[in-house]
N, C-alpha and C positions, 0 to 999 in steps of 0.2 A: 720684911725680907721674905722673898719667895724661896721655898725649898723645892729643889729640882730632884726628882727621882733619878737614880742611876739608870742607864740604859739596860734593857733586858738583853742578856746575852743570846745571840742567835746560834742555834745549833747548826753546824755545817751540814750541808746536804750531801748524802752519800749516793753515788751513782755507780753503775757498772762501767768499767773501762772499756771503750769501744774496741780496743786491740786485744786484750787478754781476758776480759770479762770479770776481772777481779774488782774489789772495792776501790773506789776513787773518791776523794773528797773534792767536791765542787765548791771551792771557796778561793778567795784571794790568796790564802796561805799556801795553796798548791800551785806552783808556777807551771806545772805540766797539764793543768786541767784542760780538757775533760779526761786526760789520760792519768794513769796512776803513777807513772815514772817517766824519766827521760828516755829509757829504753823503748817503752811503748810509743812514746811520741815520735822517736826516730824511726821505728819500724813503720809507722803510718806514713811519715814523710817519705821514706824510701819507696813505699808502694805507690804513692802519688808520683814521685819522680820517675819511676820506671813504668808509668802508665798502667799500673795494676788495677786502677779504679776506672778504667775506660767504660763508657756507655756504648752499648751496641748501636751501630748506625742503622737507621731505618731507611728503606728505599722508598722514595716518593716518585710518583710519575713524573714530576718536574725534574728530578735528578737523572732520569734516563735519557740517553741520547735520542735525538729525533731520528725516525726511520727515513730512509731515502724515499721521497715521493716525487713523482714527476711534477715539473713546474706547471703551475696553473696557466692556462692560456687566457690571456685577457684580450678581449677584442675592443678595438677603439672605434 
């Protein structure tokens, strides 16, 4: 008969909550991960919904309207 050692308990990882900066447990036992609470998760969701996390648009030359230029004369 083979004796199986019991699994070694894994210590849950502690991280900073991205919303409030407080301690948050990053484990399956925390349904709000990576946030520390339902409040922080909802604050973050509200910021996304109100476009608070928008990226600044960069202007490329391709995005600029073409300048009016005289038509090229093609000779046949």
